[in-house]
Backbone atoms as SQL, in Angstrom:
CREATE TABLE atoms (id INTEGER PRIMARY KEY, chain TEXT, resi INTEGER, resn TEXT, atom TEXT, x REAL, y REAL, z REAL);
INSERT INTO atoms VALUES
  (1, 'A', 1, 'MET', 'N', -32.618, 4.375, -10.015),
  (2, 'A', 1, 'MET', 'CA', -31.935, 4.157, -8.778),
  (3, 'A', 1, 'MET', 'C', -32.948, 3.764, -7.716),
  (4, 'A', 2, 'ALA', 'N', -32.749, 2.643, -7.109),
  (5, 'A', 2, 'ALA', 'CA', -33.693, 2.124, -6.133),
  (6, 'A', 2, 'ALA', 'C', -33.479, 2.783, -4.778),
  (7, 'A', 3, 'TYR', 'N', -34.583, 3.065, -4.106),
  (8, 'A', 3, 'TYR', 'CA', -34.523, 3.656, -2.779),
  (9, 'A', 3, 'TYR', 'C', -34.389, 2.549, -1.744),
  (10, 'A', 4, 'SER', 'N', -33.441, 2.677, -0.873),
  (11, 'A', 4, 'SER', 'CA', -33.207, 1.675, 0.163),
  (12, 'A', 4, 'SER', 'C', -33.463, 2.305, 1.523),
  (13, 'A', 5, 'ASP', 'N', -34.390, 1.731, 2.264),
  (14, 'A', 5, 'ASP', 'CA', -34.700, 2.221, 3.604),
  (15, 'A', 5, 'ASP', 'C', -33.781, 1.535, 4.594),
  (16, 'A', 6, 'SER', 'N', -32.844, 2.277, 5.148),
  (17, 'A', 6, 'SER', 'CA', -31.852, 1.684, 6.041),
  (18, 'A', 6, 'SER', 'C', -32.387, 1.452, 7.447),
  (19, 'A', 7, 'SER', 'N', -33.569, 1.989, 7.782),
  (20, 'A', 7, 'SER', 'CA', -34.079, 1.821, 9.133),
  (21, 'A', 7, 'SER', 'C', -34.670, 0.424, 9.354),
  (22, 'A', 8, 'HIS', 'N', -35.003, -0.271, 8.287),
  (23, 'A', 8, 'HIS', 'CA', -35.550, -1.621, 8.408),
  (24, 'A', 8, 'HIS', 'C', -34.722, -2.568, 7.550),
  (25, 'A', 9, 'SER', 'N', -34.177, -3.580, 8.170),
  (26, 'A', 9, 'SER', 'CA', -33.468, -4.574, 7.382),
  (27, 'A', 9, 'SER', 'C', -34.447, -5.652, 6.955),
  (28, 'A', 10, 'SER', 'N', -34.088, -6.387, 5.948),
  (29, 'A', 10, 'SER', 'CA', -34.994, -7.422, 5.442),
  (30, 'A', 10, 'SER', 'C', -35.091, -8.600, 6.393),
  (31, 'A', 11, 'GLU', 'N', -34.191, -8.677, 7.375),
  (32, 'A', 11, 'GLU', 'CA', -34.213, -9.790, 8.316),
  (33, 'A', 11, 'GLU', 'C', -35.140, -9.558, 9.496),
  (34, 'A', 12, 'GLU', 'N', -35.572, -8.317, 9.741),
  (35, 'A', 12, 'GLU', 'CA', -36.427, -8.037, 10.882),
  (36, 'A', 12, 'GLU', 'C', -37.809, -8.621, 10.647),
  (37, 'A', 13, 'ALA', 'N', -38.389, -9.135, 11.724),
  (38, 'A', 13, 'ALA', 'CA', -39.730, -9.717, 11.636),
  (39, 'A', 13, 'ALA', 'C', -40.769, -8.626, 11.863),
  (40, 'A', 14, 'HIS', 'N', -41.689, -8.518, 10.940),
  (41, 'A', 14, 'HIS', 'CA', -42.789, -7.578, 11.062),
  (42, 'A', 14, 'HIS', 'C', -44.074, -8.338, 10.836),
  (43, 'A', 15, 'GLY', 'N', -45.157, -7.768, 11.293),
  (44, 'A', 15, 'GLY', 'CA', -46.445, -8.411, 11.132),
  (45, 'A', 15, 'GLY', 'C', -46.873, -8.453, 9.685),
  (46, 'A', 16, 'SER', 'N', -47.518, -9.523, 9.357),
  (47, 'A', 16, 'SER', 'CA', -48.064, -9.656, 8.010),
  (48, 'A', 16, 'SER', 'C', -49.531, -9.246, 8.034),
  (49, 'A', 17, 'PHE', 'N', -50.097, -9.112, 6.873),
  (50, 'A', 17, 'PHE', 'CA', -51.514, -8.783, 6.777),
  (51, 'A', 17, 'PHE', 'C', -52.345, -9.847, 7.476),
  (52, 'A', 18, 'ARG', 'N', -51.928, -11.095, 7.328),
  (53, 'A', 18, 'ARG', 'CA', -52.645, -12.211, 7.950),
  (54, 'A', 18, 'ARG', 'C', -52.614, -12.113, 9.475),
  (55, 'A', 19, 'SER', 'N', -51.451, -11.828, 10.053),
  (56, 'A', 19, 'SER', 'CA', -51.366, -11.747, 11.514),
  (57, 'A', 19, 'SER', 'C', -52.137, -10.541, 12.048),
  (58, 'A', 20, 'TYR', 'N', -52.099, -9.421, 11.333),
  (59, 'A', 20, 'TYR', 'CA', -52.880, -8.262, 11.762),
  (60, 'A', 20, 'TYR', 'C', -54.377, -8.558, 11.685),
  (61, 'A', 21, 'THR', 'N', -54.790, -9.265, 10.652),
  (62, 'A', 21, 'THR', 'CA', -56.199, -9.612, 10.514),
  (63, 'A', 21, 'THR', 'C', -56.642, -10.558, 11.632),
  (64, 'A', 22, 'ILE', 'N', -55.823, -11.549, 11.942),
  (65, 'A', 22, 'ILE', 'CA', -56.154, -12.477, 13.021),
  (66, 'A', 22, 'ILE', 'C', -56.248, -11.718, 14.351),
  (67, 'A', 23, 'GLY', 'N', -55.294, -10.842, 14.630),
  (68, 'A', 23, 'GLY', 'CA', -55.334, -10.046, 15.850),
  (69, 'A', 23, 'GLY', 'C', -56.561, -9.157, 15.916),
  (70, 'A', 24, 'PHE', 'N', -56.918, -8.559, 14.790),
  (71, 'A', 24, 'PHE', 'CA', -58.104, -7.700, 14.741),
  (72, 'A', 24, 'PHE', 'C', -59.369, -8.500, 15.007),
  (73, 'A', 25, 'VAL', 'N', -59.464, -9.687, 14.412),
  (74, 'A', 25, 'VAL', 'CA', -60.644, -10.536, 14.614),
  (75, 'A', 25, 'VAL', 'C', -60.734, -10.980, 16.077),
  (76, 'A', 26, 'TYR', 'N', -59.598, -11.387, 16.671),
  (77, 'A', 26, 'TYR', 'CA', -59.601, -11.747, 18.094),
  (78, 'A', 26, 'TYR', 'C', -60.054, -10.565, 18.951),
  (79, 'A', 27, 'SER', 'N', -59.582, -9.372, 18.628),
  (80, 'A', 27, 'SER', 'CA', -59.977, -8.185, 19.382),
  (81, 'A', 27, 'SER', 'C', -61.474, -7.926, 19.257),
  (82, 'A', 28, 'LEU', 'N', -61.997, -8.071, 18.045),
  (83, 'A', 28, 'LEU', 'CA', -63.431, -7.887, 17.855),
  (84, 'A', 28, 'LEU', 'C', -64.244, -8.921, 18.623),
  (85, 'A', 29, 'VAL', 'N', -63.792, -10.173, 18.611),
  (86, 'A', 29, 'VAL', 'CA', -64.515, -11.231, 19.319),
  (87, 'A', 29, 'VAL', 'C', -64.511, -10.960, 20.822),
  (88, 'A', 30, 'LEU', 'N', -63.350, -10.615, 21.373),
  (89, 'A', 30, 'LEU', 'CA', -63.278, -10.334, 22.807),
  (90, 'A', 30, 'LEU', 'C', -64.114, -9.114, 23.186),
  (91, 'A', 31, 'THR', 'N', -64.119, -8.093, 22.350),
  (92, 'A', 31, 'THR', 'CA', -64.949, -6.926, 22.600),
  (93, 'A', 31, 'THR', 'C', -66.424, -7.291, 22.501),
  (94, 'A', 32, 'GLY', 'N', -66.777, -8.101, 21.513),
  (95, 'A', 32, 'GLY', 'CA', -68.167, -8.554, 21.367),
  (96, 'A', 32, 'GLY', 'C', -68.636, -9.363, 22.563),
  (97, 'A', 33, 'ILE', 'N', -67.756, -10.208, 23.091),
  (98, 'A', 33, 'ILE', 'CA', -68.103, -10.994, 24.276),
  (99, 'A', 33, 'ILE', 'C', -68.362, -10.069, 25.461),
  (100, 'A', 34, 'SER', 'N', -67.499, -9.087, 25.649),
  (101, 'A', 34, 'SER', 'CA', -67.675, -8.145, 26.760),
  (102, 'A', 34, 'SER', 'C', -68.978, -7.360, 26.623),
  (103, 'A', 35, 'VAL', 'N', -69.252, -6.881, 25.434),
  (104, 'A', 35, 'VAL', 'CA', -70.479, -6.123, 25.197),
  (105, 'A', 35, 'VAL', 'C', -71.707, -7.011, 25.416),
  (106, 'A', 36, 'ALA', 'N', -71.642, -8.249, 24.936),
  (107, 'A', 36, 'ALA', 'CA', -72.771, -9.161, 25.108),
  (108, 'A', 36, 'ALA', 'C', -73.016, -9.479, 26.580),
  (109, 'A', 37, 'ILE', 'N', -71.955, -9.649, 27.346),
  (110, 'A', 37, 'ILE', 'CA', -72.103, -9.927, 28.776),
  (111, 'A', 37, 'ILE', 'C', -72.785, -8.760, 29.485),
  (112, 'A', 38, 'VAL', 'N', -72.362, -7.547, 29.149),
  (113, 'A', 38, 'VAL', 'CA', -72.916, -6.371, 29.824),
  (114, 'A', 38, 'VAL', 'C', -74.326, -6.064, 29.350),
  (115, 'A', 39, 'LEU', 'N', -74.524, -5.975, 28.040),
  (116, 'A', 39, 'LEU', 'CA', -75.838, -5.591, 27.516),
  (117, 'A', 39, 'LEU', 'C', -76.869, -6.707, 27.634),
  (118, 'A', 40, 'GLY', 'N', -76.416, -7.957, 27.553),
  (119, 'A', 40, 'GLY', 'CA', -77.350, -9.079, 27.655),
  (120, 'A', 40, 'GLY', 'C', -77.689, -9.462, 29.074),
  (121, 'A', 41, 'GLY', 'N', -76.925, -8.953, 30.029),
  (122, 'A', 41, 'GLY', 'CA', -77.178, -9.288, 31.419),
  (123, 'A', 41, 'GLY', 'C', -76.957, -10.765, 31.710),
  (124, 'A', 42, 'TRP', 'N', -75.987, -11.370, 31.028),
  (125, 'A', 42, 'TRP', 'CA', -75.744, -12.806, 31.191),
  (126, 'A', 42, 'TRP', 'C', -75.232, -13.142, 32.573),
  (127, 'A', 43, 'LEU', 'N', -74.393, -12.278, 33.123),
  (128, 'A', 43, 'LEU', 'CA', -73.795, -12.525, 34.436),
  (129, 'A', 43, 'LEU', 'C', -74.093, -11.341, 35.340),
  (130, 'A', 44, 'GLU', 'N', -74.044, -11.598, 36.639),
  (131, 'A', 44, 'GLU', 'CA', -74.272, -10.517, 37.597),
  (132, 'A', 44, 'GLU', 'C', -73.229, -10.563, 38.691),
  (133, 'A', 45, 'GLY', 'N', -72.995, -9.418, 39.291),
  (134, 'A', 45, 'GLY', 'CA', -72.118, -9.331, 40.450),
  (135, 'A', 45, 'GLY', 'C', -70.670, -9.670, 40.159),
  (136, 'A', 46, 'THR', 'N', -70.122, -10.519, 41.021),
  (137, 'A', 46, 'THR', 'CA', -68.705, -10.871, 40.936),
  (138, 'A', 46, 'THR', 'C', -68.384, -11.630, 39.653),
  (139, 'A', 47, 'ALA', 'N', -69.282, -12.498, 39.221),
  (140, 'A', 47, 'ALA', 'CA', -69.044, -13.260, 37.988),
  (141, 'A', 47, 'ALA', 'C', -68.923, -12.323, 36.790),
  (142, 'A', 48, 'ASN', 'N', -69.727, -11.280, 36.774),
  (143, 'A', 48, 'ASN', 'CA', -69.670, -10.288, 35.698),
  (144, 'A', 48, 'ASN', 'C', -68.314, -9.590, 35.699),
  (145, 'A', 49, 'ALA', 'N', -67.880, -9.140, 36.871),
  (146, 'A', 49, 'ALA', 'CA', -66.598, -8.443, 36.968),
  (147, 'A', 49, 'ALA', 'C', -65.444, -9.356, 36.584),
  (148, 'A', 50, 'LEU', 'N', -65.466, -10.601, 37.037),
  (149, 'A', 50, 'LEU', 'CA', -64.390, -11.541, 36.705),
  (150, 'A', 50, 'LEU', 'C', -64.344, -11.853, 35.217),
  (151, 'A', 51, 'ALA', 'N', -65.495, -12.028, 34.592),
  (152, 'A', 51, 'ALA', 'CA', -65.534, -12.318, 33.158),
  (153, 'A', 51, 'ALA', 'C', -65.010, -11.133, 32.348),
  (154, 'A', 52, 'LEU', 'N', -65.384, -9.924, 32.748),
  (155, 'A', 52, 'LEU', 'CA', -64.909, -8.740, 32.027),
  (156, 'A', 52, 'LEU', 'C', -63.411, -8.532, 32.223),
  (157, 'A', 53, 'MET', 'N', -62.909, -8.791, 33.426),
  (158, 'A', 53, 'MET', 'CA', -61.470, -8.673, 33.659),
  (159, 'A', 53, 'MET', 'C', -60.694, -9.732, 32.878),
  (160, 'A', 54, 'ALA', 'N', -61.230, -10.948, 32.802),
  (161, 'A', 54, 'ALA', 'CA', -60.570, -11.999, 32.027),
  (162, 'A', 54, 'ALA', 'C', -60.520, -11.620, 30.549),
  (163, 'A', 55, 'ALA', 'N', -61.618, -11.071, 30.033),
  (164, 'A', 55, 'ALA', 'CA', -61.639, -10.632, 28.633),
  (165, 'A', 55, 'ALA', 'C', -60.650, -9.492, 28.406),
  (166, 'A', 56, 'ALA', 'N', -60.503, -8.607, 29.388),
  (167, 'A', 56, 'ALA', 'CA', -59.559, -7.493, 29.266),
  (168, 'A', 56, 'ALA', 'C', -58.118, -7.992, 29.253),
  (169, 'A', 57, 'VAL', 'N', -57.805, -8.967, 30.102),
  (170, 'A', 57, 'VAL', 'CA', -56.446, -9.512, 30.128),
  (171, 'A', 57, 'VAL', 'C', -56.144, -10.254, 28.828),
  (172, 'A', 58, 'LEU', 'N', -57.107, -11.007, 28.321),
  (173, 'A', 58, 'LEU', 'CA', -56.919, -11.675, 27.025),
  (174, 'A', 58, 'LEU', 'C', -56.707, -10.651, 25.918),
  (175, 'A', 59, 'GLN', 'N', -57.456, -9.556, 25.987),
  (176, 'A', 59, 'GLN', 'CA', -57.297, -8.479, 25.002),
  (177, 'A', 59, 'GLN', 'C', -55.878, -7.899, 25.076),
  (178, 'A', 60, 'LEU', 'N', -55.350, -7.751, 26.290),
  (179, 'A', 60, 'LEU', 'CA', -53.978, -7.264, 26.459),
  (180, 'A', 60, 'LEU', 'C', -52.994, -8.189, 25.759),
  (181, 'A', 61, 'PHE', 'N', -53.131, -9.497, 25.962),
  (182, 'A', 61, 'PHE', 'CA', -52.202, -10.428, 25.336),
  (183, 'A', 61, 'PHE', 'C', -52.352, -10.454, 23.818),
  (184, 'A', 62, 'VAL', 'N', -53.572, -10.295, 23.314),
  (185, 'A', 62, 'VAL', 'CA', -53.763, -10.211, 21.862),
  (186, 'A', 62, 'VAL', 'C', -53.024, -8.992, 21.314),
  (187, 'A', 63, 'GLN', 'N', -53.144, -7.860, 22.010),
  (188, 'A', 63, 'GLN', 'CA', -52.456, -6.649, 21.562),
  (189, 'A', 63, 'GLN', 'C', -50.940, -6.829, 21.607),
  (190, 'A', 64, 'LEU', 'N', -50.439, -7.426, 22.680),
  (191, 'A', 64, 'LEU', 'CA', -48.995, -7.622, 22.808),
  (192, 'A', 64, 'LEU', 'C', -48.447, -8.559, 21.740),
  (193, 'A', 65, 'VAL', 'N', -49.151, -9.634, 21.468),
  (194, 'A', 65, 'VAL', 'CA', -48.639, -10.640, 20.537),
  (195, 'A', 65, 'VAL', 'C', -48.823, -10.220, 19.082),
  (196, 'A', 66, 'PHE', 'N', -50.010, -9.760, 18.715),
  (197, 'A', 66, 'PHE', 'CA', -50.292, -9.512, 17.304),
  (198, 'A', 66, 'PHE', 'C', -49.915, -8.111, 16.829),
  (199, 'A', 67, 'PHE', 'N', -49.971, -7.121, 17.705),
  (200, 'A', 67, 'PHE', 'CA', -49.718, -5.758, 17.253),
  (201, 'A', 67, 'PHE', 'C', -48.392, -5.201, 17.747),
  (202, 'A', 68, 'MET', 'N', -47.947, -5.617, 18.924),
  (203, 'A', 68, 'MET', 'CA', -46.651, -5.154, 19.425),
  (204, 'A', 68, 'MET', 'C', -45.556, -6.177, 19.140),
  (205, 'A', 69, 'HIS', 'N', -45.897, -7.300, 18.522),
  (206, 'A', 69, 'HIS', 'CA', -44.957, -8.331, 18.077),
  (207, 'A', 69, 'HIS', 'C', -44.069, -8.827, 19.214),
  (208, 'A', 70, 'LEU', 'N', -44.682, -9.131, 20.322),
  (209, 'A', 70, 'LEU', 'CA', -43.927, -9.543, 21.503),
  (210, 'A', 70, 'LEU', 'C', -43.109, -10.796, 21.250),
  (211, 'A', 71, 'ARG', 'N', -43.640, -11.726, 20.509),
  (212, 'A', 71, 'ARG', 'CA', -42.943, -12.997, 20.307),
  (213, 'A', 71, 'ARG', 'C', -41.930, -12.960, 19.164),
  (214, 'A', 72, 'GLU', 'N', -41.918, -11.902, 18.376),
  (215, 'A', 72, 'GLU', 'CA', -41.092, -11.877, 17.176),
  (216, 'A', 72, 'GLU', 'C', -39.776, -11.127, 17.343),
  (217, 'A', 73, 'GLU', 'N', -39.549, -10.497, 18.468),
  (218, 'A', 73, 'GLU', 'CA', -38.321, -9.734, 18.660),
  (219, 'A', 73, 'GLU', 'C', -37.124, -10.661, 18.814),
  (220, 'A', 74, 'LYS', 'N', -36.002, -10.251, 18.263),
  (221, 'A', 74, 'LYS', 'CA', -34.789, -11.046, 18.379),
  (222, 'A', 74, 'LYS', 'C', -34.092, -10.797, 19.706),
  (223, 'A', 75, 'ARG', 'N', -34.254, -9.599, 20.236),
  (224, 'A', 75, 'ARG', 'CA', -33.586, -9.251, 21.488),
  (225, 'A', 75, 'ARG', 'C', -34.590, -9.306, 22.638),
  (226, 'A', 76, 'PRO', 'N', -34.303, -10.103, 23.669),
  (227, 'A', 76, 'PRO', 'CA', -35.268, -10.252, 24.766),
  (228, 'A', 76, 'PRO', 'C', -35.535, -8.971, 25.544),
  (229, 'A', 77, 'ARG', 'N', -34.609, -8.028, 25.520),
  (230, 'A', 77, 'ARG', 'CA', -34.808, -6.777, 26.241),
  (231, 'A', 77, 'ARG', 'C', -36.015, -6.025, 25.696),
  (232, 'A', 78, 'TYR', 'N', -36.204, -6.054, 24.386),
  (233, 'A', 78, 'TYR', 'CA', -37.353, -5.385, 23.799),
  (234, 'A', 78, 'TYR', 'C', -38.643, -6.108, 24.155),
  (235, 'A', 79, 'ASN', 'N', -38.594, -7.431, 24.251),
  (236, 'A', 79, 'ASN', 'CA', -39.769, -8.185, 24.686),
  (237, 'A', 79, 'ASN', 'C', -40.165, -7.778, 26.094),
  (238, 'A', 80, 'LEU', 'N', -39.198, -7.676, 26.974),
  (239, 'A', 80, 'LEU', 'CA', -39.463, -7.296, 28.351),
  (240, 'A', 80, 'LEU', 'C', -40.010, -5.872, 28.424),
  (241, 'A', 81, 'ALA', 'N', -39.437, -4.966, 27.649),
  (242, 'A', 81, 'ALA', 'CA', -39.909, -3.578, 27.649),
  (243, 'A', 81, 'ALA', 'C', -41.350, -3.502, 27.143),
  (244, 'A', 82, 'ALA', 'N', -41.681, -4.267, 26.110),
  (245, 'A', 82, 'ALA', 'CA', -43.044, -4.275, 25.580),
  (246, 'A', 82, 'ALA', 'C', -44.018, -4.850, 26.603),
  (247, 'A', 83, 'LEU', 'N', -43.607, -5.909, 27.279),
  (248, 'A', 83, 'LEU', 'CA', -44.465, -6.512, 28.287),
  (249, 'A', 83, 'LEU', 'C', -44.677, -5.559, 29.458),
  (250, 'A', 84, 'LEU', 'N', -43.622, -4.927, 29.917),
  (251, 'A', 84, 'LEU', 'CA', -43.750, -3.975, 31.028),
  (252, 'A', 84, 'LEU', 'C', -44.627, -2.787, 30.642),
  (253, 'A', 85, 'LEU', 'N', -44.470, -2.292, 29.434),
  (254, 'A', 85, 'LEU', 'CA', -45.316, -1.196, 28.970),
  (255, 'A', 85, 'LEU', 'C', -46.778, -1.625, 28.952),
  (256, 'A', 86, 'GLY', 'N', -47.044, -2.821, 28.457),
  (257, 'A', 86, 'GLY', 'CA', -48.411, -3.326, 28.445),
  (258, 'A', 86, 'GLY', 'C', -48.984, -3.456, 29.839),
  (259, 'A', 87, 'LEU', 'N', -48.182, -3.931, 30.785),
  (260, 'A', 87, 'LEU', 'CA', -48.656, -4.062, 32.165),
  (261, 'A', 87, 'LEU', 'C', -48.893, -2.700, 32.809),
  (262, 'A', 88, 'VAL', 'N', -48.020, -1.731, 32.540),
  (263, 'A', 88, 'VAL', 'CA', -48.221, -0.382, 33.079),
  (264, 'A', 88, 'VAL', 'C', -49.507, 0.220, 32.527),
  (265, 'A', 89, 'ILE', 'N', -49.728, 0.062, 31.242),
  (266, 'A', 89, 'ILE', 'CA', -50.953, 0.582, 30.633),
  (267, 'A', 89, 'ILE', 'C', -52.173, -0.096, 31.251),
  (268, 'A', 90, 'LEU', 'N', -52.105, -1.406, 31.433),
  (269, 'A', 90, 'LEU', 'CA', -53.213, -2.139, 32.050),
  (270, 'A', 90, 'LEU', 'C', -53.485, -1.618, 33.454),
  (271, 'A', 91, 'LEU', 'N', -52.444, -1.455, 34.257),
  (272, 'A', 91, 'LEU', 'CA', -52.626, -0.986, 35.628),
  (273, 'A', 91, 'LEU', 'C', -53.175, 0.436, 35.673),
  (274, 'A', 92, 'VAL', 'N', -52.699, 1.311, 34.792),
  (275, 'A', 92, 'VAL', 'CA', -53.193, 2.686, 34.766),
  (276, 'A', 92, 'VAL', 'C', -54.666, 2.720, 34.379),
  (277, 'A', 93, 'ILE', 'N', -55.037, 1.950, 33.385),
  (278, 'A', 93, 'ILE', 'CA', -56.429, 1.941, 32.942),
  (279, 'A', 93, 'ILE', 'C', -57.334, 1.361, 34.020),
  (280, 'A', 94, 'VAL', 'N', -56.937, 0.243, 34.615),
  (281, 'A', 94, 'VAL', 'CA', -57.774, -0.388, 35.643),
  (282, 'A', 94, 'VAL', 'C', -57.859, 0.505, 36.872),
  (283, 'A', 95, 'ALA', 'N', -56.712, 0.996, 37.359),
  (284, 'A', 95, 'ALA', 'CA', -56.726, 1.851, 38.552),
  (285, 'A', 95, 'ALA', 'C', -57.499, 3.146, 38.295),
  (286, 'A', 96, 'GLY', 'N', -57.300, 3.741, 37.137),
  (287, 'A', 96, 'GLY', 'CA', -58.035, 4.955, 36.797),
  (288, 'A', 96, 'GLY', 'C', -59.525, 4.721, 36.685),
  (289, 'A', 97, 'SER', 'N', -59.910, 3.611, 36.098),
  (290, 'A', 97, 'SER', 'CA', -61.334, 3.283, 35.971),
  (291, 'A', 97, 'SER', 'C', -61.959, 3.045, 37.340),
  (292, 'A', 98, 'MET', 'N', -61.239, 2.327, 38.200),
  (293, 'A', 98, 'MET', 'CA', -61.769, 2.070, 39.546),
  (294, 'A', 98, 'MET', 'C', -61.890, 3.378, 40.335),
  (295, 'A', 99, 'TRP', 'N', -60.904, 4.258, 40.207),
  (296, 'A', 99, 'TRP', 'CA', -60.943, 5.536, 40.917),
  (297, 'A', 99, 'TRP', 'C', -62.122, 6.387, 40.438),
  (298, 'A', 100, 'ILE', 'N', -62.328, 6.428, 39.127),
  (299, 'A', 100, 'ILE', 'CA', -63.444, 7.203, 38.571),
  (300, 'A', 100, 'ILE', 'C', -64.776, 6.624, 39.028),
  (301, 'A', 101, 'MET', 'N', -64.912, 5.302, 39.007),
  (302, 'A', 101, 'MET', 'CA', -66.173, 4.697, 39.439),
  (303, 'A', 101, 'MET', 'C', -66.428, 4.931, 40.926),
  (304, 'A', 102, 'MET', 'N', -65.399, 4.880, 41.747),
  (305, 'A', 102, 'MET', 'CA', -65.569, 5.131, 43.175),
  (306, 'A', 102, 'MET', 'C', -65.929, 6.595, 43.414),
  (307, 'A', 103, 'TYR', 'N', -65.332, 7.506, 42.683),
  (308, 'A', 103, 'TYR', 'CA', -65.639, 8.928, 42.842),
  (309, 'A', 103, 'TYR', 'C', -67.076, 9.202, 42.419),
  (310, 'A', 104, 'ASN', 'N', -67.540, 8.590, 41.358),
  (311, 'A', 104, 'ASN', 'CA', -68.906, 8.795, 40.895),
  (312, 'A', 104, 'ASN', 'C', -69.929, 8.247, 41.875),
  (313, 'A', 105, 'GLN', 'N', -69.615, 7.188, 42.574),
  (314, 'A', 105, 'GLN', 'CA', -70.541, 6.650, 43.569),
  (315, 'A', 105, 'GLN', 'C', -70.678, 7.609, 44.742),
  (316, 'A', 106, 'VAL', 'N', -69.604, 8.292, 45.119),
  (317, 'A', 106, 'VAL', 'CA', -69.645, 9.233, 46.230),
  (318, 'A', 106, 'VAL', 'C', -70.413, 10.478, 45.810),
  (319, 'A', 107, 'ALA', 'N', -70.275, 10.900, 44.568),
  (320, 'A', 107, 'ALA', 'CA', -70.883, 12.136, 44.102),
  (321, 'A', 107, 'ALA', 'C', -72.397, 12.012, 43.954),
  (322, 'A', 108, 'THR', 'N', -72.927, 10.796, 43.816),
  (323, 'A', 108, 'THR', 'CA', -74.386, 10.674, 43.597),
  (324, 'A', 108, 'THR', 'C', -75.133, 10.424, 44.857);
């Protein structure tokens, strides 16, 4: 007797091994670029901050597209919810990081 999982239909789009691998490689490349910019001292000041923020936003879109399957949902409401969740997470991380860095500057 075959086991049938009713929570997933065969018509739903899920990530394949190939798409997960591509997303993982993009994430590694973007992380490597950020690390190289910081550790190599390639950029300074505002250019450094802008390059790191651009890499972070690209990383967000890689996560949304390849791991949260933003483009593969059949119902647009789920796409919107995934996008809003990603933006909330981005804002919390950025605002929290800025708050921590500002607090550390005052403490020293």
